[in-house]
C-alpha positions as CSV (number, residue, x, y, z in Angstrom):
1,X,207.2,139.5,23.5
2,X,206.8,140.7,20.0
3,X,210.4,139.9,19.3
4,X,209.8,136.2,20.3
5,X,206.8,135.9,18.1
6,X,208.6,137.5,15.2
7,X,211.5,135.0,15.6
8,X,209.1,132.1,15.7
9,X,207.3,133.3,12.6
10,X,210.5,133.8,10.7
11,X,211.7,130.2,11.7
12,X,208.4,128.6,10.6
13,X,208.3,130.6,7.4
14,X,211.9,129.6,6.6
15,X,211.3,125.9,7.4
16,X,207.8,125.4,6.2
17,X,207.2,122.0,4.8
18,X,205.3,123.4,1.6
19,X,208.8,124.3,0.3
20,X,209.9,120.7,0.3
21,X,207.0,119.6,-1.7
22,X,208.2,121.5,-4.8
23,X,211.5,119.8,-5.1
24,X,211.7,116.0,-4.9
25,X,215.0,114.5,-3.9
26,X,215.9,111.3,-5.6
27,X,218.8,109.1,-4.9
28,X,221.9,109.2,-7.2
29,X,221.3,106.9,-10.2
30,X,217.6,106.9,-9.7
31,X,216.7,110.0,-11.7
32,X,215.0,108.2,-14.7
33,X,213.2,105.4,-12.7
34,X,209.7,105.7,-11.5
35,X,209.3,106.7,-7.8
36,X,206.3,106.1,-5.8
37,X,204.7,109.5,-5.2
38,X,201.6,108.2,-3.4
39,X,202.9,109.4,0.0
40,X,200.2,111.8,0.9
41,X,199.2,110.3,4.3
42,X,202.9,109.9,5.3
43,X,203.7,113.5,4.3
44,X,200.6,114.7,6.1
45,X,201.7,112.9,9.3
46,X,205.3,114.4,8.9
47,X,203.9,117.9,8.5
48,X,201.5,117.5,11.4
49,X,204.4,116.5,13.7
50,X,206.5,119.3,12.4
51,X,203.8,122.0,13.2
52,X,203.1,120.3,16.5
53,X,206.8,120.7,17.5
54,X,206.7,124.5,16.6
55,X,203.4,125.0,18.4
56,X,204.9,123.3,21.5
57,X,208.0,125.4,21.2
58,X,206.1,128.6,20.8
59,X,203.9,127.9,23.8
60,X,206.9,127.0,26.0
61,X,208.7,130.2,24.9
62,X,205.7,132.3,25.7
63,X,205.2,130.7,29.1
64,X,209.0,131.3,29.8
65,X,208.7,134.9,28.8
66,X,205.7,135.5,31.1
67,X,207.4,133.7,34.0
68,X,210.5,135.8,33.6
69,X,208.5,138.9,33.3
70,X,206.4,138.0,36.4
71,X,209.4,137.3,38.5
72,X,211.0,140.6,37.6
73,X,207.8,142.5,38.4
74,X,207.4,140.6,41.6
75,X,210.9,141.6,42.7
76,X,210.5,145.2,41.7
77,X,207.0,145.8,43.1
78,X,206.9,143.5,46.2
79,X,206.2,145.8,49.2
80,X,207.9,143.5,51.7
81,X,211.3,144.0,50.1
82,X,211.2,147.8,50.2
């Protein structure tokens, strides 16, 4: 289980949205023109959806891990199969 959490933490750390705020991408030919940077609420919504995805993925991975572990333990320690 620790390996699953470690992988999830590494994925979130590598893809965290704060890294994208340091470099603003501009279309080719638009480098010197003014760009509207008042996108705080849109960015907030995007980041919230991003983290909701990873929270949902983490919970599903955890439930899957416990389901598989429970199935294996049930098969191994069920007295009716012995």
